[in-house]
C-alpha positions in Angstrom: 88.5 92.9 114.4 91.3 90.1 114.8 92.3 88.4 111.7 95.3 85.6 111.8 94.4 82.6 110.0 93.7 83.3 106.1 92.6 80.7 103.8 93.7 80.7 100.0 91.6 77.9 98.3 92.2 77.5 94.7 92.4 75.2 91.9 95.4 77.2 90.4 94.6 78.4 87.0 96.7 81.4 86.2 93.9 84.0 86.8 94.0 82.8 90.4 97.5 84.8 90.8 95.7 88.2 92.0 94.1 86.3 94.8 97.2 84.8 95.6 99.3 88.2 95.8 96.3 89.8 98.1 96.4 86.7 100.6 100.2 86.7 100.8 100.4 90.4 101.4 97.5 90.1 103.9 99.1 87.8 106.1 102.5 89.5 106.1 100.6 92.6 107.2 98.8 91.0 110.1 101.7 88.6 111.0 99.3 85.5 110.5 99.2 82.3 109.1 98.2 81.6 105.7 96.9 78.2 104.3 96.9 77.2 100.8 94.6 74.6 99.9 94.4 73.0 96.5 91.2 71.6 95.8 91.8 68.9 93.4 89.3 67.0 91.5 89.7 63.3 91.7 91.7 61.8 88.5 93.9 64.8 88.4 97.5 64.4 88.1 99.5 66.5 90.6 102.3 67.5 88.1 99.7 69.4 86.1 99.7 72.1 89.1 102.3 73.8 91.2 102.3 76.1 94.1 103.0 79.9 94.1 106.2 80.7 93.9 106.3 82.7 97.6 110.1 82.9 97.7 110.2 84.7 94.3 107.2 87.1 95.3 108.9 88.2 98.3 112.3 89.2 96.4 110.0 90.6 93.6 108.6 92.9 96.5 111.9 93.7 98.0 111.4 91.7 101.1 113.7 89.0 100.8 117.1 89.0 99.0 118.3 86.8 96.1 120.4 85.0 98.9 117.4 84.3 100.9 118.0 86.8 103.9 115.6 89.4 104.7 116.1 92.9 103.7 115.4 96.1 105.5 111.8 95.3 105.5 112.1 92.2 107.5 108.3 91.0 108.2 107.8 89.6 111.8 106.6 86.2 112.2 104.2 84.6 109.5 103.6 81.3 108.6 102.4 79.6 105.2 101.5 75.8 104.9 100.2 74.2 102.0 97.8 71.1 101.4 95.9 69.1 98.6 92.4 67.7 98.8 91.0 65.3 96.2 87.4 65.6 95.9 85.0 65.4 92.8 83.2 68.6 94.2 85.6 71.5 95.2 82.6 72.7 97.0 82.3 69.7 99.4 86.3 69.6 99.8 86.3 73.3 101.0 82.9 72.8 103.2 85.0 69.8 104.9 87.9 71.9 105.3 86.4 74.9 106.9 84.4 72.3 109.1 87.8 71.4 110.5 90.1 74.4 110.5 89.4 77.8 111.5 89.6 80.5 108.9 89.3 84.1 110.1 89.4 85.2 106.4 89.3 83.5 102.9 90.5 85.0 99.6 89.4 83.6 96.6 88.8 84.5 92.6 85.5 84.5 91.5 84.3 83.6 88.0 80.8 85.0 86.2 78.1 82.5 86.6 74.3 83.5 86.6 71.0 82.1 85.8 69.7 78.7 86.7 72.8 76.7 86.2 73.9 78.2 89.3 71.5 75.8 91.2 72.7 72.8 90.1 76.6 74.1 89.6 77.3 76.8 92.1 80.8 78.2 92.4 83.0 78.0 95.5 82.4 82.1 95.7 78.5 81.2 96.2 79.3 79.1 99.1 81.7 81.7 100.7 78.7 84.3 100.2 76.4 82.0 101.9 76.6 81.0 105.4 79.9 79.4 105.9 82.7 81.8 106.4 82.4 84.9 108.6 84.7 87.1 106.0 85.8 86.5 102.5 87.9 89.1 100.2 86.4 88.1 96.7 88.8 88.9 93.7 86.2 88.9 90.8 87.9 87.7 87.4 89.1 90.5 85.5 89.0 93.3 88.2 91.7 95.4 89.4 93.2 94.5 93.0 94.2 96.9 95.3 97.5 95.0 95.9 100.4 95.8 93.5 101.4 92.4 92.1 105.1 93.6 91.0 105.7 96.0 94.0 103.4 94.3 96.9 102.3 97.6 97.8 98.8 98.5 98.7 96.6 101.0 96.5 93.5 101.7 98.9 92.2 105.1 98.7 88.4 104.7 98.3 86.1 102.0 100.0 82.5 101.8 99.2 80.1 100.0 102.1 76.4 99.6 100.8 74.2 99.9 103.9 70.6 98.8 104.6 68.4 98.2 107.2 68.6 94.5 106.5 70.8 93.0 106.9 72.5 95.2 109.4 75.9 96.7 108.5 77.6 96.9 111.7 80.0 94.0 110.9 80.5 95.5 107.5 81.7 98.7 109.3 84.1 96.4 111.3 85.7 95.4 108.1 86.3 98.7 106.7 88.1 99.4 109.8 90.2 96.5 109.4 90.8 97.8 105.7 91.8 101.1 106.9 95.0 99.6 108.4 96.4 99.2 104.9 96.3 102.7 103.7 96.9 106.2 105.1 93.8 106.5 107.8 93.9 110.4 106.9 93.5 110.0 103.4 91.3 106.8 102.6 87.9 108.0 101.5 84.7 106.1 102.7 81.3 106.2 101.1 78.5 105.0 102.5 76.0 104.2 99.9 72.0 103.7 100.6 69.9 102.5 97.8 66.5 104.0 98.7 63.1 102.9 97.5 61.7 105.8 99.1 60.0 104.3 102.0 62.5 104.3 104.6 65.4 106.8 105.4 69.3 106.2 105.4 69.9 103.5 108.2 71.3 105.1 111.2 71.4 102.2 113.4 75.2 102.5 113.8 77.4 105.1 114.7 79.3 106.2 111.3 82.2 108.5 111.8 81.8 112.0 110.9 84.3 111.9 107.8 82.5 109.1 106.2 80.7 110.5 103.1 76.7 109.6 103.2 75.1 108.9 99.4 71.8 108.0 98.9 70.7 106.7 95.4 66.9 106.5 94.5 66.1 103.0 93.5 65.5 102.9 89.4 66.9 99.3 89.2 68.2 96.5 91.5 70.6 97.7 94.3 73.6 95.5 92.8 73.6 97.5 89.6 73.5 100.8 91.7 76.4 99.6 93.9 78.7 98.3 90.9 77.5 101.5 89.0 78.9 103.6 91.7 82.0 101.7 91.9 82.8 101.8 88.3 82.2 105.9 88.3 83.6 106.5 91.7 87.3 104.7 91.4 86.5 102.5 94.2 89.3 100.1 95.1 87.1 97.7 97.5 83.6 97.3 98.2 82.9 96.3 101.9 79.5 94.9 102.6 77.5 92.8 104.8 75.6 89.6 103.5 73.3 87.5 105.2 73.3 84.7 102.7 70.3 83.5 100.7 66.6 83.9 101.6 63.9 82.3 99.2 63.8 81.1 95.6 64.5 84.2 94.2 67.8 84.3 95.9 68.6 80.8 95.1 68.2 81.7 91.3 69.5 84.8 90.8 71.9 85.2 93.7 72.1 87.3 97.0 72.8 91.1 96.6 76.5 90.3 97.4 76.7 87.6 95.0 75.2 90.1 92.1 77.7 92.7 92.9 80.3 90.0 92.6 79.6 89.2 88.8 80.2 92.8 87.7 82.3 94.5 90.2 85.4 96.1 88.9 87.2 95.8 92.3 87.4 93.5 95.2 84.6 92.7 97.4 85.1 92.1 101.3 81.9 90.1 102.1 81.4 89.9 105.9 78.5 87.5 107.3 76.2 89.7 109.3 75.6 87.1 111.8 79.0 85.2 111.9 81.3 88.1 112.0 81.0 88.7 115.6 83.2 85.9 116.7 86.4 87.6 115.0 
């Protein structure tokens, strides 16, 4: 899975800092290009926001010296560009941007939103979890991340991969291999979790590595509740899951399984569109 162009859309509230450090660390690691997109409702004043201080962050991480020179851990080539889009609807602005600019990965913060209000006031995360972006790293508000803000190191020891027969999980497995690059491949624990209703066996339609643990949970509540509960009880650092967007009225009101997980996840969620990710 080739990741080069990373998009970080934001309205710049303080809570977005965790998404910024993940976007910056990932672009350094893949030697790619980071696009910081400020989604600004029409009528707001530009002096009310400022772009993240990339230089100060690199100094804090020990990558850049105070005099502007790189230290011993000088990164290879990477690019950062910033832009502002004024639009009353951040959703509309982001959709237009994605229609014109390639993004292999999007990184953004999610905020809690549920119920019928989602039909009239959908969040940016709902758009990304739908049928627009191939792969998105969500940082749920209040959740712990796997990039250390102060030192810039990765803390990625346990990845949870919910698997089912539909949507197919093949692309999520590729995403796991992408994440494995940022930790010790010999020590990262991978758990495949299948929430079973008792009618179908563990989905074996993909060649899972032998050292990936399989876990089957008998369904006693919604699949998303089982996934979140497992992540909370087992010190999961990231959830990687395939999504097929929304299907029908129930998903439109309650959200897809991925969106339901996002509302309560204790850690980042890497959502991979099961059908669009093949282009990566």
